[in-house]
C-alpha positions as CSV (number, residue, x, y, z in Angstrom):
1,M,83.0,13.6,118.6
2,E,85.3,16.5,118.7
3,C,87.2,17.0,121.9
4,Y,90.0,19.1,123.4
5,S,93.0,17.0,124.2
6,G,95.7,18.7,126.2
7,Y,97.7,16.6,128.7
8,Q,95.5,13.6,127.9
9,Y,93.1,12.4,125.2
10,A,89.4,13.2,125.7
11,Q,90.1,16.0,128.2
12,E,86.9,17.9,127.3
13,P,84.2,17.4,124.6
14,R,83.7,20.3,122.2
15,A,81.1,19.0,119.7
16,V,79.1,15.9,118.9
17,E,77.9,14.4,115.6
18,H,74.6,12.6,115.7
19,P,71.8,11.7,113.2
20,E,70.3,15.2,113.4
21,G,73.7,16.8,112.6
22,R,76.6,18.5,114.5
23,A,75.9,20.1,117.9
24,E,78.4,22.3,119.8
25,V,79.0,21.7,123.4
26,V,78.3,25.0,125.1
27,A,78.9,24.0,128.7
28,V,80.4,21.0,130.6
29,L,78.0,20.7,133.6
30,Q,79.8,17.8,135.3
31,R,82.8,15.6,134.7
32,W,83.8,12.4,136.4
33,R,85.8,9.2,135.7
34,E,84.3,5.8,135.4
35,P,86.3,2.5,135.3
36,R,86.0,2.6,131.4
37,G,87.1,6.2,131.0
38,P,86.1,9.8,131.3
39,A,82.5,10.9,131.3
40,F,80.8,14.3,131.0
41,R,77.3,15.8,131.4
42,V,77.0,18.6,128.8
43,R,74.6,21.2,127.5
44,L,74.4,21.4,123.7
45,A,73.8,24.5,121.6
46,D,70.1,23.6,121.1
47,G,69.6,23.7,124.9
48,S,69.4,19.9,125.4
49,E,71.6,18.0,127.8
50,A,73.5,14.8,127.2
51,T,75.9,12.4,128.9
52,L,79.0,11.6,127.0
53,W,81.6,9.0,127.9
54,Y,84.7,7.7,126.3
55,D,85.5,4.0,126.6
56,E,89.3,3.8,126.6
57,A,89.5,0.0,125.9
58,L,87.2,0.3,122.8
59,D,88.6,3.7,121.8
60,Q,85.0,4.8,121.2
61,W,82.7,7.6,122.3
62,F,79.1,7.1,123.5
63,M,76.2,9.5,124.0
64,E,73.0,9.3,125.9
65,S,70.6,12.2,125.4
66,D,67.5,13.1,127.4
């Protein structure tokens, strides 16, 4: 996971690495905060959408794609 970190870590995702390779995040469609950390609904460069979230306690990113 590549992300922009300004005033806080994991402020906005920029790209994801997955088994098929690297995919740029072209749009953040929605952002919210869950108890475990920030979450994002994004559109990737190939047109697909995914939900990304960062678990602050585990210091780990997770991705769920459609």
